[in-house]
C-alpha positions as CSV (number, residue, x, y, z in Angstrom):
1,X,-9.6,-122.5,58.5
2,X,-13.3,-122.3,58.9
3,X,-15.3,-120.6,56.1
4,X,-17.2,-117.4,56.9
5,X,-20.8,-118.0,58.0
6,X,-23.5,-118.2,55.4
7,X,-26.8,-116.4,55.7
8,X,-28.4,-119.5,57.2
9,X,-25.5,-120.3,59.6
10,X,-24.7,-118.4,62.8
11,X,-21.2,-116.9,63.1
12,X,-18.9,-119.1,65.2
13,X,-18.0,-118.0,68.7
14,X,-15.3,-120.0,70.3
15,X,-14.3,-120.2,74.0
16,X,-11.2,-122.1,74.8
17,X,-7.9,-122.0,76.8
18,X,-6.9,-119.3,74.2
19,X,-9.8,-117.0,75.3
20,X,-12.6,-116.2,72.9
21,X,-12.8,-115.7,69.1
22,X,-15.5,-114.8,66.7
23,X,-16.4,-112.9,63.5
24,X,-16.2,-109.1,63.9
25,X,-19.7,-107.5,63.7
26,X,-21.4,-110.8,64.3
27,X,-20.2,-113.0,67.0
28,X,-17.4,-110.6,68.1
29,X,-18.8,-107.1,68.7
30,X,-17.9,-104.3,71.1
31,X,-20.6,-105.7,73.4
32,X,-19.0,-109.1,73.4
33,X,-15.5,-107.6,74.0
34,X,-16.8,-105.5,76.9
35,X,-18.7,-108.5,78.5
36,X,-15.7,-110.8,78.2
37,X,-13.4,-108.2,79.6
38,X,-15.8,-107.4,82.4
39,X,-16.0,-111.1,83.4
40,X,-12.2,-111.5,83.0
41,X,-11.6,-108.4,85.0
42,X,-13.7,-109.7,87.9
43,X,-11.9,-113.0,87.6
44,X,-8.5,-111.3,87.8
45,X,-9.6,-109.1,90.7
46,X,-10.8,-112.1,92.7
47,X,-7.5,-113.8,92.2
48,X,-5.6,-110.7,93.2
49,X,-7.6,-110.3,96.4
50,X,-7.5,-114.1,97.1
51,X,-3.7,-113.8,97.1
52,X,-3.8,-111.2,99.8
53,X,-3.1,-108.3,97.5
54,X,-4.8,-104.9,98.2
55,X,-5.9,-102.2,95.9
56,X,-7.0,-102.6,92.3
57,X,-5.1,-105.1,90.1
58,X,-3.3,-103.8,87.0
59,X,-4.1,-105.4,83.7
60,X,-1.9,-104.9,80.6
61,X,-3.9,-104.6,77.4
62,X,-2.7,-104.8,73.8
63,X,-4.0,-105.6,70.3
64,X,-2.5,-107.2,67.2
65,X,-3.3,-104.3,64.8
66,X,-5.9,-105.8,62.6
67,X,-8.8,-103.7,61.4
68,X,-11.4,-102.7,64.0
69,X,-9.1,-103.8,66.8
70,X,-9.0,-100.3,68.3
71,X,-12.8,-100.3,68.6
72,X,-12.8,-103.6,70.4
73,X,-9.9,-102.5,72.6
74,X,-11.8,-99.5,73.8
75,X,-14.7,-101.7,74.7
76,X,-12.4,-104.2,76.5
77,X,-10.7,-101.3,78.4
78,X,-14.1,-100.2,79.6
79,X,-15.0,-103.7,80.7
80,X,-11.8,-104.1,82.7
81,X,-12.2,-100.8,84.4
82,X,-15.8,-101.5,85.2
83,X,-14.7,-104.7,86.9
84,X,-12.5,-102.7,89.2
85,X,-9.1,-103.1,87.4
86,X,-6.6,-100.5,86.4
87,X,-5.7,-100.8,82.7
88,X,-2.4,-100.1,80.9
89,X,-3.3,-99.9,77.2
90,X,-0.1,-100.6,75.2
91,X,-1.9,-100.1,71.9
92,X,-0.7,-102.3,69.0
93,X,1.7,-104.8,70.6
94,X,2.9,-108.3,70.1
95,X,1.3,-111.0,72.4
96,X,4.8,-111.8,73.9
97,X,5.3,-108.0,74.4
98,X,2.2,-108.0,76.6
99,X,3.5,-111.0,78.5
100,X,6.8,-109.3,79.1
101,X,5.0,-106.1,80.3
102,X,2.9,-108.0,82.7
103,X,6.1,-109.2,84.4
104,X,7.9,-105.9,84.2
105,X,5.0,-104.0,85.7
106,X,4.2,-106.6,88.2
107,X,0.7,-106.7,86.8
108,X,-2.0,-109.3,87.7
109,X,-2.7,-110.3,84.1
110,X,-2.7,-109.3,80.5
111,X,-5.4,-109.3,77.8
112,X,-4.7,-109.2,74.0
113,X,-7.2,-108.4,71.3
114,X,-6.1,-110.9,68.7
115,X,-7.3,-113.8,66.5
116,X,-3.7,-114.9,65.9
117,X,-3.3,-116.3,62.4
118,X,-7.1,-116.2,61.6
119,X,-8.2,-114.1,58.6
120,X,-9.1,-110.5,58.8
121,X,-12.8,-110.8,59.8
122,X,-11.9,-112.7,63.0
123,X,-10.9,-111.2,66.3
124,X,-10.8,-112.3,69.9
125,X,-9.5,-111.7,73.4
126,X,-6.6,-113.8,74.7
127,X,-5.9,-113.7,78.5
128,X,-2.6,-114.3,80.2
129,X,-2.1,-114.6,84.0
130,X,0.9,-114.1,86.3
131,X,1.3,-116.1,89.5
132,X,0.3,-114.3,92.6
133,X,2.9,-116.0,94.9
134,X,5.6,-113.6,94.0
135,X,7.9,-116.6,93.3
136,X,10.4,-116.4,90.4
137,X,11.4,-119.2,88.1
138,X,14.8,-120.9,88.3
139,X,15.9,-118.8,85.3
140,X,15.3,-115.5,87.1
141,X,12.1,-114.2,85.4
142,X,8.6,-113.9,86.6
143,X,6.1,-116.1,84.8
144,X,3.1,-114.5,83.0
145,X,1.7,-117.1,80.7
146,X,-1.4,-118.5,79.1
147,X,-3.8,-119.8,81.8
148,X,-3.9,-123.4,82.6
149,X,-6.8,-125.5,81.4
150,X,-8.4,-125.5,84.8
151,X,-8.1,-121.7,85.1
152,X,-9.4,-121.2,81.6
153,X,-12.4,-123.5,82.3
154,X,-13.2,-121.5,85.4
155,X,-13.2,-118.3,83.4
156,X,-15.3,-119.8,80.6
157,X,-17.9,-121.0,83.2
158,X,-18.1,-117.4,84.6
159,X,-18.6,-116.0,81.1
160,X,-21.3,-118.5,80.3
161,X,-23.1,-117.6,83.6
162,X,-22.8,-113.9,82.7
163,X,-24.4,-114.6,79.3
164,X,-27.5,-115.8,81.1
165,X,-27.7,-113.7,84.2
166,X,-25.7,-110.6,83.0
167,X,-22.3,-109.3,84.0
168,X,-22.1,-106.9,86.9
169,X,-19.3,-104.4,87.7
170,X,-18.1,-102.7,90.8
171,X,-19.5,-99.6,92.6
172,X,-18.8,-96.3,90.9
173,X,-16.1,-95.3,93.4
174,X,-14.2,-98.5,92.7
175,X,-14.0,-98.2,88.9
176,X,-10.4,-98.6,87.6
177,X,-8.3,-96.1,85.6
178,X,-7.3,-96.5,82.0
179,X,-3.7,-95.3,81.1
180,X,-2.1,-95.3,77.7
181,X,1.5,-96.6,77.5
182,X,4.2,-94.2,76.3
183,X,4.6,-94.0,72.5
184,X,7.9,-93.3,70.8
185,X,6.4,-92.8,67.4
186,X,6.9,-89.1,67.2
187,X,10.7,-89.6,67.6
188,X,11.0,-92.7,65.5
189,X,11.4,-95.1,68.4
190,X,9.3,-98.1,69.5
191,X,6.7,-97.6,72.1
192,X,7.5,-98.3,75.8
193,X,6.3,-101.9,75.7
194,X,8.1,-102.9,72.6
195,X,11.3,-101.2,73.7
196,X,11.2,-103.1,77.0
197,X,10.5,-106.4,75.2
198,X,13.4,-105.9,72.8
199,X,15.7,-105.1,75.7
200,X,14.7,-108.3,77.4
201,X,15.6,-110.3,74.2
202,X,19.0,-108.6,74.0
203,X,19.7,-109.3,77.7
204,X,18.7,-112.9,77.3
205,X,21.0,-113.4,74.3
206,X,23.9,-111.8,76.2
207,X,23.2,-114.1,79.2
208,X,24.0,-117.2,77.1
209,X,27.0,-115.6,75.4
210,X,25.3,-114.4,72.2
211,X,26.3,-110.8,71.5
212,X,25.8,-108.5,68.6
213,X,29.3,-108.9,67.2
214,X,30.5,-108.0,63.7
215,X,29.2,-111.2,62.2
216,X,25.8,-110.8,63.9
217,X,25.6,-107.2,62.7
218,X,26.5,-108.2,59.1
219,X,23.4,-110.4,58.7
220,X,21.0,-109.3,56.0
221,X,17.3,-110.1,56.7
222,X,14.0,-109.8,54.8
223,X,11.0,-109.6,57.1
224,X,7.3,-110.1,56.6
225,X,5.2,-108.6,59.4
226,X,1.8,-108.6,57.6
227,X,1.1,-105.0,58.5
228,X,0.4,-106.0,62.1
229,X,1.9,-106.0,65.6
230,X,5.4,-107.4,64.8
231,X,6.4,-104.4,62.6
232,X,7.9,-102.2,65.4
233,X,9.6,-105.0,67.3
234,X,11.3,-106.4,64.2
235,X,12.6,-103.0,63.3
236,X,13.8,-102.3,66.8
237,X,15.6,-105.7,67.1
238,X,17.1,-106.0,63.6
239,X,17.5,-102.4,62.6
240,X,19.6,-101.9,59.5
241,X,19.9,-105.7,59.1
242,X,16.4,-105.5,57.5
243,X,17.2,-105.0,53.8
244,X,13.5,-105.3,52.8
245,X,10.4,-105.2,55.1
246,X,7.2,-106.6,53.7
247,X,4.0,-105.8,55.4
248,X,5.7,-103.0,57.4
249,X,2.8,-100.4,57.6
250,X,0.4,-99.9,60.5
251,X,-2.7,-100.3,58.3
252,X,-3.8,-103.6,59.9
253,X,-4.7,-104.9,56.4
254,X,-3.1,-108.2,55.8
255,X,-1.4,-108.3,52.4
256,X,-1.9,-112.1,52.2
257,X,-3.5,-114.8,54.3
258,X,-1.7,-114.2,57.6
259,X,-0.8,-117.7,58.7
260,X,3.0,-118.0,58.0
261,X,2.9,-121.2,55.9
262,X,4.7,-121.9,52.6
263,X,1.8,-121.0,50.3
264,X,1.4,-117.6,52.0
265,X,5.1,-116.6,51.9
266,X,5.9,-116.6,48.2
267,X,6.9,-112.9,48.3
268,X,9.1,-113.3,51.3
269,X,10.9,-116.2,49.5
270,X,11.3,-114.2,46.3
271,X,12.7,-111.1,48.0
272,X,15.0,-113.1,50.3
273,X,16.7,-114.6,47.2
274,X,16.6,-111.4,45.2
275,X,18.1,-109.2,47.9
276,X,20.7,-111.9,48.7
277,X,19.7,-111.9,52.3
278,X,21.0,-114.4,54.8
279,X,17.5,-115.2,56.1
280,X,13.8,-114.4,55.7
281,X,11.6,-114.1,58.8
282,X,7.8,-114.2,58.8
283,X,5.6,-113.2,61.7
284,X,1.9,-113.9,62.2
285,X,-0.4,-111.0,63.2
286,X,0.2,-111.1,67.0
287,X,3.9,-112.1,66.4
288,X,4.1,-115.1,68.6
289,X,5.0,-117.4,65.7
290,X,8.0,-117.3,63.4
291,X,8.6,-119.0,60.1
292,X,11.9,-119.0,58.3
293,X,13.1,-118.8,54.7
294,X,16.7,-119.7,53.9
295,X,19.2,-117.7,51.9
296,X,18.1,-119.4,48.6
297,X,14.5,-118.3,49.2
298,X,13.4,-121.8,50.2
299,X,10.7,-122.1,53.0
300,X,12.2,-124.4,55.5
301,X,9.0,-124.9,57.6
302,X,7.9,-123.7,60.9
303,X,9.1,-126.9,62.6
304,X,12.7,-125.8,62.1
305,X,12.1,-122.5,64.0
306,X,12.0,-124.4,67.3
307,X,14.7,-126.8,66.4
308,X,17.2,-124.0,65.4
309,X,16.3,-122.1,68.5
310,X,17.0,-125.2,70.6
311,X,20.4,-125.6,68.9
312,X,21.2,-122.0,69.6
313,X,20.4,-122.3,73.3
314,X,21.8,-125.8,74.0
315,X,25.0,-125.1,72.1
316,X,25.6,-121.6,73.5
317,X,28.6,-121.2,75.9
318,X,26.4,-119.7,78.7
319,X,23.6,-122.3,78.6
320,X,23.4,-125.3,81.0
321,X,22.7,-127.9,78.3
322,X,23.6,-131.3,79.9
323,X,20.6,-132.6,81.8
324,X,18.4,-129.7,80.8
325,X,14.8,-130.3,79.7
326,X,12.8,-129.0,76.7
327,X,9.0,-129.2,76.6
328,X,7.1,-129.5,73.4
329,X,3.7,-130.7,72.4
330,X,2.7,-134.0,70.8
331,X,2.5,-132.5,67.3
332,X,6.1,-131.2,67.3
333,X,8.6,-132.9,65.0
334,X,10.9,-135.5,66.4
335,X,13.8,-133.4,65.1
336,X,13.8,-131.8,68.6
337,X,14.8,-135.1,70.2
338,X,17.7,-135.4,67.8
339,X,19.0,-131.9,68.7
340,X,18.5,-132.4,72.4
341,X,20.4,-135.8,72.3
342,X,23.5,-134.0,71.0
343,X,23.8,-132.0,74.2
344,X,22.5,-134.5,76.8
345,X,19.2,-132.7,77.1
346,X,15.8,-134.4,77.5
347,X,12.5,-133.7,75.7
348,X,9.1,-133.9,77.5
349,X,6.0,-134.0,75.4
350,X,2.6,-132.5,76.4
351,X,-0.9,-132.0,75.1
352,X,-1.2,-129.4,72.4
353,X,-1.6,-125.8,73.6
354,X,0.8,-123.2,74.8
355,X,-0.6,-123.4,78.4
356,X,0.1,-127.2,78.6
357,X,3.7,-126.7,77.4
358,X,4.3,-123.8,79.8
359,X,2.8,-125.8,82.7
360,X,5.3,-128.6,82.0
361,X,8.2,-126.2,81.6
362,X,7.5,-124.6,85.0
363,X,7.1,-128.0,86.6
364,X,10.4,-129.2,85.2
365,X,12.4,-126.0,85.3
366,X,12.9,-126.3,81.5
367,X,15.5,-124.2,79.7
368,X,13.1,-123.6,76.8
369,X,10.0,-125.0,75.1
370,X,7.5,-124.4,72.4
371,X,5.5,-125.8,69.6
372,X,6.2,-126.9,66.0
373,X,4.1,-124.1,64.6
374,X,7.0,-121.7,64.9
375,X,6.4,-120.9,68.6
376,X,9.5,-120.5,70.7
377,X,9.1,-120.1,74.4
378,X,12.2,-118.8,76.1
379,X,11.7,-118.2,79.8
380,X,14.6,-115.7,80.0
381,X,12.4,-113.4,78.0
382,X,8.8,-114.5,78.6
383,X,6.7,-117.7,79.0
384,X,4.8,-116.6,75.9
385,X,5.7,-117.8,72.4
386,X,7.9,-115.1,70.9
387,X,9.0,-114.3,67.4
388,X,11.6,-111.8,68.5
389,X,13.4,-114.2,70.7
390,X,13.3,-116.7,67.9
391,X,14.9,-114.2,65.5
392,X,17.6,-113.3,67.9
393,X,18.5,-117.0,68.6
394,X,18.6,-117.9,64.9
395,X,20.9,-115.0,64.1
396,X,23.0,-115.8,67.1
397,X,23.3,-119.4,65.9
398,X,24.4,-118.3,62.4
399,X,26.9,-115.9,63.9
400,X,28.4,-118.5,66.3
401,X,28.7,-121.3,63.8
402,X,29.4,-119.3,60.6
403,X,26.8,-121.5,58.8
404,X,24.0,-120.5,56.6
405,X,20.4,-121.5,57.3
406,X,20.5,-124.2,54.6
407,X,23.7,-125.6,56.1
408,X,22.2,-125.6,59.6
409,X,19.1,-127.4,58.3
410,X,21.2,-130.0,56.5
411,X,22.9,-130.8,59.8
412,X,19.6,-131.9,61.4
413,X,18.1,-135.3,60.6
414,X,15.0,-134.6,58.5
415,X,11.5,-135.9,58.5
416,X,8.4,-135.1,56.5
417,X,5.5,-133.7,58.5
418,X,2.2,-133.4,56.7
419,X,-0.9,-131.6,58.1
420,X,-4.5,-131.6,57.1
421,X,-7.6,-129.9,58.3
422,X,-11.2,-131.1,58.3
423,X,-14.0,-128.7,58.9
424,X,-16.5,-129.5,61.7
425,X,-19.9,-128.0,62.4
426,X,-19.4,-125.1,64.9
427,X,-20.1,-126.3,68.4
428,X,-20.3,-130.0,67.5
429,X,-17.9,-131.9,69.7
430,X,-19.4,-135.3,68.9
431,X,-17.8,-135.5,65.5
432,X,-14.3,-134.8,66.9
433,X,-14.8,-137.4,69.7
434,X,-16.0,-140.0,67.2
435,X,-12.9,-139.5,65.0
436,X,-10.5,-139.8,68.0
437,X,-12.3,-143.0,69.2
438,X,-12.1,-144.6,65.7
439,X,-8.3,-143.9,65.4
440,X,-7.7,-145.2,69.0
441,X,-9.6,-148.4,68.4
442,X,-7.9,-149.1,65.1
443,X,-4.4,-148.7,66.6
444,X,-5.2,-150.1,70.1
445,X,-2.3,-152.5,69.8
446,X,0.2,-149.6,69.7
447,X,-1.0,-148.2,73.0
448,X,-2.1,-144.8,71.6
449,X,-1.5,-141.7,73.8
450,X,-4.9,-140.1,74.6
451,X,-3.8,-137.0,76.6
452,X,-4.8,-134.8,73.7
453,X,-7.0,-136.4,71.0
454,X,-5.1,-139.5,69.9
455,X,-1.4,-139.8,69.2
456,X,-0.1,-143.0,67.7
457,X,3.6,-143.9,67.5
458,X,4.7,-146.2,64.7
459,X,8.2,-147.3,65.8
460,X,8.9,-149.6,62.9
461,X,8.3,-146.8,60.4
462,X,9.9,-144.1,62.6
463,X,6.6,-142.2,62.3
464,X,3.6,-140.9,64.3
465,X,0.0,-139.8,63.8
466,X,-1.8,-137.1,65.8
467,X,-5.6,-136.5,65.4
468,X,-7.3,-133.9,67.6
469,X,-9.9,-131.2,67.6
470,X,-8.6,-127.6,67.4
471,X,-8.8,-125.4,70.5
472,X,-9.4,-122.3,68.4
473,X,-11.3,-123.3,65.3
474,X,-14.2,-125.6,64.4
475,X,-11.9,-128.1,62.7
476,X,-10.1,-131.4,63.2
477,X,-6.3,-131.4,62.8
478,X,-4.6,-134.5,61.3
479,X,-0.9,-134.5,61.5
480,X,1.6,-137.3,60.5
481,X,5.4,-137.3,60.5
482,X,7.6,-139.9,58.8
483,X,11.0,-140.2,57.2
484,X,9.4,-139.4,53.8
485,X,6.4,-137.3,52.7
486,X,4.9,-140.3,50.9
487,X,4.8,-142.4,54.1
488,X,3.3,-139.5,56.0
489,X,0.6,-139.0,53.4
490,X,-0.2,-142.8,53.5
491,X,-0.7,-142.5,57.2
492,X,-3.0,-139.6,56.8
493,X,-4.9,-141.2,54.0
494,X,-5.5,-144.3,56.2
495,X,-6.5,-142.1,59.1
496,X,-9.0,-140.2,56.9
497,X,-10.5,-143.5,55.8
498,X,-10.9,-144.7,59.4
499,X,-12.6,-141.5,60.4
500,X,-14.9,-141.6,57.3
501,X,-16.0,-145.2,58.2
502,X,-16.5,-144.3,61.8
């Protein structure tokens, strides 16, 4: 994670396929949020009109709950309305919840105020777009998703132009309305958006033969929602199965570094063991990622989230497994291939980024997809990474097989995946490009994959290396997977040396 800016360094502001991110009060201010939303709103409205739609487009808005998010949301609402869009403000809501609501309401797009797993001082605006053709996927759901790279690049270009020339809204008579979604807080129920999302998850589980039977209902769970957007959804889906809920307030203050990695989930691990729970679930602030702790309090790693979800879907009685495709990115563990092979399914790998995975899923009619960071994409619910869908699938798998998390993990061939981060100067793309070129040149005989940074397969060692610049932070990501941690570290050490030498 990038360090906070010093007095001599400007605060980072990042534009990418994930929208924009910056430091609150410095590079991310109400003015920034309003300008980005105004530009995005005009972009959405032009797409709406270009598809032959009349009237003002509806945009679904939500936020991840972190401090000062409400202030930025109000600015973003004003920007969208000034662009001639109607706004449905769902308040604190998971990113996948906004995706589901875009589909349910037939909206043009969604916008989420979130910085995902970034620390408290960060915030941003993340767009999602629904196709304007009215077509539905082969799984029977509409398809709001992260924008493609081409769409994101076009939006970024318009924002850069607005920074120089100013952003202009519509005439006063064309200004959109701002509506607040129904809240169930007064009667102890989730709000309208969360309720609809949870219902979609339940219907999707039932469609593949997973029902909330006696065994499912007997599961005991510990959950860590980091006082953010996943609190209400986890409660609504799991109910009394939650025997202890960490980070369950609406304060927006993260009780620990919010990225759901081993070092940040020591309390979840401890309480899962102490409460004799069957499983521990950890969400990130916008609840699109899910990490899992087993019944012994051992962190099993985010890579297993996608693998267990795939096992649940492919092995379910109502899922068409044979010949199905699963799409994952280049940095995802090869465990997914092992599980897919059991059921005659095929894995397609893409460049890193939710939008790239989703684009491949739609092109191939994939039954599911995702990323090895705990992001499960299940089209029956939404084309957005979704922690609630992941929770339901994992509990359904445990109920169907009668196996514990540790037993399910032991059934899957294991590999060691090791990740490192290297800070880069904000805005400096040359350092990342030089690192990729150095790795590609060194391993040219292995025909490295250059669709996203550089990915090198080492067939003799049953290992791979992936080196790429982050889409959301000023860092390089170095990832290696091998049968043992020692071999993975050796690969990373060698890569680091190659990069240092240039």
